C-alpha positions as CSV (number, residue, x, y, z in Angstrom):
1,M,-12.6,-6.6,-1.2
2,A,-11.2,-3.7,-3.2
3,K,-7.5,-3.2,-3.4
4,M,-6.0,-0.9,-0.7
5,T,-3.1,1.5,-0.7
6,L,-0.4,1.0,2.0
7,L,-1.6,4.1,3.7
8,E,-5.2,2.8,3.9
9,I,-4.0,-0.5,5.4
10,V,-1.8,1.3,7.9
11,Q,-4.7,3.6,8.9
12,D,-7.0,0.7,9.4
13,I,-4.5,-1.1,11.6
14,L,-3.7,2.0,13.6
15,N,-7.4,2.6,14.2
16,D,-7.8,-0.9,15.7
17,L,-4.7,-0.3,17.7
18,E,-6.4,2.8,19.1
19,S,-3.3,4.8,18.0
20,D,-3.0,8.4,16.6
21,E,-4.6,9.1,13.3
22,V,-2.1,9.8,10.4
23,N,-2.4,11.3,7.0
24,S,0.9,9.7,5.9
25,I,2.8,6.7,7.0
26,N,5.7,9.1,7.7
27,D,3.7,11.0,10.3
28,T,4.6,8.8,13.2
29,V,7.2,6.2,14.2
30,E,4.4,3.8,14.9
31,A,2.9,4.2,11.4
32,L,6.2,3.4,9.9
33,E,6.5,0.3,12.1
34,V,3.1,-0.8,11.0
35,A,4.1,-0.2,7.3
36,Q,7.1,-2.4,7.8
37,I,4.9,-5.1,9.4
38,V,2.6,-5.0,6.3
39,K,5.7,-5.3,4.1
40,T,7.0,-8.4,6.0
41,T,3.5,-9.9,6.0
42,Y,3.2,-9.4,2.3
43,N,6.6,-11.0,1.6
44,N,5.6,-14.0,3.7
45,I,2.3,-14.3,1.8
46,I,4.1,-14.1,-1.6
47,D,6.7,-16.7,-0.6
48,G,4.0,-19.0,0.8
49,R,2.5,-20.2,-2.5
50,H,2.8,-20.1,-6.3
51,W,0.7,-17.0,-7.2
52,P,-0.6,-17.2,-10.8
53,H,-0.6,-13.4,-11.3
54,L,3.2,-13.4,-10.9
55,Y,3.8,-15.6,-13.9
56,E,4.4,-13.8,-17.2
57,L,5.9,-14.1,-20.6
58,F,9.4,-12.6,-21.1
59,Q,12.4,-12.5,-23.4
60,F,15.9,-13.4,-22.3
61,T,18.7,-10.8,-22.5
62,A,21.1,-11.2,-25.4
63,L,24.8,-11.1,-24.8
64,S,25.7,-10.7,-28.5
65,D,29.1,-12.2,-27.8
66,T,30.5,-14.5,-30.5
67,D,32.7,-16.1,-27.8
68,T,29.6,-17.4,-26.1
69,P,27.1,-17.6,-29.0
70,N,24.8,-20.0,-27.2
71,Y,24.3,-18.0,-24.0
72,L,21.3,-15.8,-23.0
73,Q,20.9,-14.0,-19.6
74,I,17.9,-14.6,-17.4
75,P,16.2,-11.3,-16.5
76,T,16.9,-10.3,-12.9
77,T,13.2,-10.0,-12.2
78,I,12.6,-13.7,-13.1
79,T,13.0,-16.2,-10.2
80,N,11.5,-19.3,-11.8
81,I,11.3,-20.6,-15.4
82,E,8.4,-22.8,-16.5
83,W,9.4,-23.2,-20.2
84,V,11.7,-21.8,-22.9
85,K,11.0,-21.4,-26.6
86,Y,13.1,-20.4,-29.5
87,N,12.4,-19.4,-33.1
88,K,14.0,-22.3,-35.0
89,R,13.4,-20.8,-38.4
90,T,16.2,-21.8,-40.8
91,S,17.7,-19.7,-43.7
92,T,15.3,-21.4,-46.1
93,D,12.1,-21.2,-44.1
94,T,9.5,-18.8,-45.1
95,K,7.9,-18.4,-41.7
96,D,8.8,-18.4,-38.0
97,K,9.1,-21.7,-36.2
98,F,8.8,-21.1,-32.4
99,A,9.2,-24.4,-30.6
100,V,10.0,-25.5,-27.0
101,V,13.6,-26.0,-26.1
102,D,13.9,-29.0,-23.7
103,Y,15.7,-28.6,-20.4
104,L,18.5,-30.9,-19.4
105,E,20.1,-31.1,-16.0
106,P,23.7,-29.8,-16.1
107,F,25.1,-33.3,-15.8
108,D,23.1,-34.6,-18.7
109,F,23.8,-31.5,-20.7
110,M,27.6,-32.0,-20.2
111,A,27.3,-35.6,-21.2
112,L,25.5,-34.6,-24.4
113,C,28.3,-32.1,-25.3
114,E,31.1,-34.4,-24.3
115,A,29.8,-37.1,-26.6
116,R,30.4,-34.8,-29.6
117,D,33.5,-34.7,-31.7
118,S,35.2,-31.4,-30.9
119,S,37.2,-31.5,-34.2
120,A,34.1,-31.7,-36.4
121,A,33.3,-28.7,-38.7
122,T,29.9,-28.4,-37.2
123,I,31.2,-28.0,-33.7
124,Q,32.3,-24.8,-32.0
125,V,34.1,-25.2,-28.7
126,V,32.6,-22.6,-26.4
127,V,34.4,-21.9,-23.1
128,D,32.1,-21.4,-20.2
129,P,33.2,-18.0,-18.8
130,A,32.7,-18.9,-15.1
131,S,34.5,-22.3,-15.1
132,S,36.7,-22.2,-18.3
133,V,35.2,-25.6,-19.2
134,G,34.9,-26.2,-23.0
135,L,31.5,-27.1,-24.4
136,N,31.1,-28.8,-27.7
137,I,28.3,-26.7,-29.3
138,L,26.7,-27.5,-32.6
139,N,26.8,-24.5,-35.0
140,N,24.4,-25.8,-37.7
141,R,21.0,-26.0,-36.0
142,A,18.7,-24.1,-33.8
143,P,18.8,-24.9,-30.0
144,Q,17.3,-28.3,-29.0
145,Y,18.3,-28.4,-25.3
146,Y,19.3,-25.9,-22.7
147,T,20.6,-25.9,-19.1
148,S,21.9,-23.4,-16.6
149,F,25.0,-23.8,-14.5
150,D,24.5,-20.7,-12.3
151,D,20.8,-19.6,-12.4
152,E,21.9,-16.5,-14.2
153,Y,22.4,-17.6,-17.7
154,I,20.8,-20.3,-19.9
155,V,23.2,-22.3,-22.1
156,F,21.9,-23.8,-25.4
157,D,23.5,-26.9,-26.9
158,S,23.5,-25.4,-30.4
159,F,22.9,-22.4,-32.6
160,D,22.5,-21.9,-36.3
161,S,25.4,-19.9,-37.6
162,A,23.8,-19.7,-41.1
163,V,21.0,-17.6,-39.5
164,D,22.7,-15.7,-36.7
165,T,26.2,-15.3,-35.3
166,T,24.7,-15.7,-31.7
167,V,21.4,-16.7,-30.3
168,S,18.9,-13.8,-30.4
169,Q,16.9,-12.1,-27.7
170,A,14.1,-11.4,-30.2
171,K,13.9,-15.1,-31.1
172,S,13.7,-16.2,-27.4
173,S,10.7,-16.4,-25.1
174,G,9.9,-17.9,-21.8
175,K,7.3,-18.1,-19.1
176,G,8.4,-17.5,-15.5
177,R,7.7,-16.1,-12.1
178,R,8.7,-12.5,-11.6
179,T,9.7,-11.0,-8.2
180,P,7.3,-8.4,-6.9
181,V,8.6,-5.2,-5.3
182,F,7.1,-3.7,-2.1
183,T,7.6,0.0,-1.7
184,I,7.1,1.8,1.6
185,A,5.0,4.7,0.2
186,D,1.5,6.1,0.9
187,T,0.2,5.4,-2.6
188,F,1.8,2.0,-3.0
189,T,-0.6,-0.9,-3.7
190,A,0.6,-4.4,-3.0
191,D,0.8,-6.8,-6.0
192,L,-2.0,-9.1,-4.9
193,P,-5.3,-10.1,-6.4
194,S,-8.1,-7.9,-5.0
195,Q,-9.8,-10.8,-3.3
196,C,-6.6,-11.4,-1.2
197,F,-6.4,-8.0,0.4
198,S,-8.6,-9.0,3.3
199,Y,-6.1,-11.7,4.2
200,L,-3.1,-9.3,3.9
201,L,-4.9,-6.7,6.1
202,N,-6.0,-9.2,8.8
203,E,-2.7,-11.1,8.9
204,A,-0.8,-7.8,9.2
205,K,-3.3,-6.6,11.9
206,A,-2.8,-9.8,13.9
207,T,0.9,-9.4,13.7
208,A,0.9,-5.8,14.6
209,F,-1.1,-6.5,17.8
210,V,1.4,-9.1,18.9
211,I,4.4,-6.9,18.1
212,L,3.2,-3.5,19.2
213,K,0.6,-4.3,21.9
214,Q,2.0,-7.7,23.1
215,S,-1.5,-9.0,22.9
216,A,-3.5,-11.0,20.4
217,N,-6.4,-9.8,18.2
218,A,-8.6,-12.9,18.2
219,K,-11.0,-11.5,15.6
220,A,-8.2,-10.6,13.1
221,E,-6.6,-14.0,13.6
222,Q,-9.9,-15.7,13.0
223,H,-10.5,-13.8,9.8
224,S,-6.9,-14.4,8.7
225,I,-7.2,-18.2,9.1
226,S,-10.5,-18.3,7.3
227,Q,-9.2,-16.2,4.4
228,R,-6.0,-18.3,4.2
229,R,-8.0,-21.4,3.6
230,R,-10.0,-19.8,0.9
231,M,-7.1,-18.2,-0.9
232,G,-6.0,-21.4,-2.6
233,G,-8.8,-21.1,-5.1
234,D,-9.5,-17.4,-5.0
235,A,-6.0,-16.5,-6.1
236,W,-6.8,-17.9,-9.6
237,K,-9.0,-16.0,-12.1
238,I,-9.0,-18.5,-15.0
239,K,-8.4,-21.9,-13.4
240,K,-8.8,-22.9,-9.8
241,G,-5.8,-23.7,-7.6
242,I,-7.7,-26.3,-5.7
243,S,-9.7,-29.1,-7.3
244,V,-11.4,-32.3,-6.3
245,P,-9.2,-35.3,-7.2
246,S,-10.7,-37.6,-9.9
247,Y,-8.5,-40.5,-8.9
248,G,-8.2,-41.3,-12.6
249,R,-5.4,-41.0,-15.0
250,K,-4.9,-37.4,-16.4
């Protein structure tokens, strides 16, 4: 099914509800109510599975603060991080060396830092701004590990002061899930794969009948259930989300 604008979805639902025709979702109160139902339905669909099209590459936001030289901020649009990489190129390297930075749970990250000698020349004691807890951070090598204490910033265990005074946005990269935004506007198109619009339409239509008509639309519910089962694989363009188990070691 081709992608549909919000107005087209609302018009389709209003037609089945035998309601007044509209040229804009702002034409009637009922059209706005249907648009809100579509938005709620969309949010439920998005929250219901890991949509591959929502995962993307991104860079972290630099703080450029020498008091917290090992901190980067997670973009507000990112809700889940799959992996983090950093350019570990040294002052003597002739090319970039992007490599994965391993994640540690906060408890294990703290244990790593606490085991270090805070008086060593290669250690900079960085005070966590939120808690005022000191962290023993290596200042002579690129980040090896990271954690997050608040889901807003990532904290590295080290940085190379011979290369940069703080960790750099340009040298960071990650892959994570972004948060889609739904806008109540005629021309808005929901952020879904085209093959999933039938599901959005029929799920919203079934909900609208229950809320606005206090009755069920059996056909829309039937289509919705069928499309929900198929979506597990259809949401993926490159690799399938559902596969037959091999019962062997991967």
